[in-house]
C-alpha positions as CSV (number, residue, x, y, z in Angstrom):
1,M,-7.4,13.9,-11.2
2,S,-6.1,11.3,-13.7
3,T,-5.7,8.4,-11.5
4,R,-6.5,5.3,-13.5
5,A,-8.6,2.4,-12.2
6,V,-10.3,-0.7,-13.3
7,Y,-13.7,-1.7,-12.0
8,T,-14.7,-5.4,-12.2
9,F,-18.2,-6.6,-11.7
10,A,-18.0,-10.2,-10.7
11,N,-20.7,-12.9,-11.0
12,F,-23.6,-10.6,-12.1
13,K,-26.4,-12.7,-13.5
14,D,-27.5,-10.0,-16.0
15,W,-24.0,-10.3,-17.4
16,K,-24.1,-14.1,-17.6
17,S,-22.0,-14.4,-14.4
18,K,-18.8,-13.5,-16.2
19,D,-16.4,-10.9,-14.8
20,F,-16.9,-7.6,-16.7
21,H,-14.0,-5.1,-16.5
22,L,-14.2,-1.4,-17.1
23,Y,-11.3,1.0,-17.3
24,V,-11.8,4.6,-16.2
25,H,-9.0,7.0,-16.7
26,Q,-9.9,9.6,-14.0
27,D,-10.5,9.9,-10.3
28,G,-9.7,6.3,-9.4
29,Y,-8.8,7.0,-5.8
30,P,-11.2,5.3,-3.3
31,E,-13.0,8.6,-2.7
32,G,-13.7,9.0,-6.4
33,A,-14.8,5.3,-6.8
34,A,-17.1,5.8,-3.8
35,Q,-18.8,8.7,-5.7
36,Y,-19.1,6.6,-8.8
37,F,-20.6,3.7,-6.9
38,E,-23.0,6.0,-4.9
39,D,-24.3,7.5,-8.1
40,M,-24.6,4.1,-9.6
41,V,-26.8,2.8,-6.8
42,Y,-28.9,6.0,-6.9
43,F,-29.5,5.7,-10.7
44,A,-30.2,1.9,-10.4
45,N,-32.8,2.5,-7.7
46,L,-34.5,5.2,-10.0
47,S,-34.7,2.9,-13.0
48,E,-38.1,1.2,-13.8
49,P,-37.7,-1.7,-13.7
50,Q,-34.8,-1.4,-11.3
51,G,-31.8,-1.3,-13.5
52,D,-28.8,-3.6,-13.2
53,L,-25.7,-2.1,-11.5
54,V,-23.3,-2.6,-14.4
55,S,-25.5,-0.6,-16.8
56,S,-26.0,2.0,-14.1
57,F,-22.3,2.3,-13.6
58,I,-21.7,2.9,-17.3
59,Y,-24.5,5.4,-17.5
60,V,-23.3,7.6,-14.5
61,I,-19.7,7.5,-15.7
62,K,-20.8,8.8,-19.1
63,E,-23.5,11.2,-18.1
64,N,-22.7,12.4,-14.6
65,F,-18.9,12.5,-15.0
66,K,-18.5,12.9,-18.7
67,L,-15.9,10.1,-19.0
68,N,-15.7,7.2,-21.3
69,P,-15.5,3.7,-19.5
70,I,-13.6,1.3,-21.7
71,P,-14.4,-2.4,-21.6
72,Q,-11.3,-4.6,-21.0
73,A,-11.0,-8.2,-22.0
74,N,-8.7,-8.8,-18.9
75,R,-8.6,-6.9,-15.7
76,L,-5.0,-5.6,-16.0
77,D,-5.0,-4.9,-19.8
78,A,-4.5,-1.2,-19.3
79,G,-0.9,-0.7,-18.4
80,D,-1.2,2.5,-16.3
81,L,-3.5,1.3,-13.5
82,E,-3.3,2.5,-9.9
83,W,-6.3,1.1,-8.3
84,G,-8.7,-1.8,-8.9
85,Y,-12.2,-2.3,-7.5
86,T,-14.2,-5.5,-7.6
87,L,-17.9,-5.5,-6.9
88,T,-19.9,-8.7,-6.6
89,E,-23.6,-9.1,-7.2
90,E,-23.9,-9.9,-3.5
91,G,-22.7,-6.3,-2.7
92,N,-19.1,-7.0,-1.7
93,V,-16.3,-4.6,-2.6
94,T,-12.6,-5.4,-2.7
95,V,-10.0,-2.6,-3.4
96,H,-6.6,-3.3,-4.7
97,R,-3.7,-0.9,-5.1
98,I,-1.9,-1.7,-8.4
99,K,1.7,-1.1,-9.1
100,N,3.6,-2.4,-12.1
101,G,0.8,-4.8,-12.9
102,T,0.7,-6.3,-9.4
103,E,-2.4,-6.0,-7.2
104,T,-2.2,-5.7,-3.4
105,Q,-5.4,-5.8,-1.4
106,H,-6.0,-2.5,0.2
107,W,-9.6,-2.9,1.6
108,S,-12.5,-5.3,1.6
109,G,-16.1,-5.2,2.9
110,S,-19.6,-4.4,1.9
111,L,-20.6,-1.7,-0.6
112,D,-22.3,0.2,2.2
113,Q,-19.2,0.0,4.3
114,F,-17.1,1.2,1.4
115,L,-19.4,4.2,0.8
116,N,-19.4,5.1,4.6
117,K,-15.6,4.9,4.7
118,Y,-14.8,6.8,1.6
119,L,-17.6,9.4,1.0
């Protein structure tokens, strides 16, 4: 599926607490995002020393899903977005539906709750 989404990693210390945005052009529905996040956590837990989640996300998007995540200077730079996900270092996820450059909150909770709901 070619559902476009932006993934924002907010306040991660390893990334100098700046928001980091990645555009992914495929499988941006919540079920696809949950699979990306589940693989990200799995890979981060395997890494020695334990890897940071942002690097793990980039790795699994490239290696497991054969996609190219594209860094964005601003969250809504890509004009064809349908979904937006924000993950905080504290493990909270906010999901937004995006239409014509406007975000509407769709869901919010912990990463574990998100995975339980959408996997």
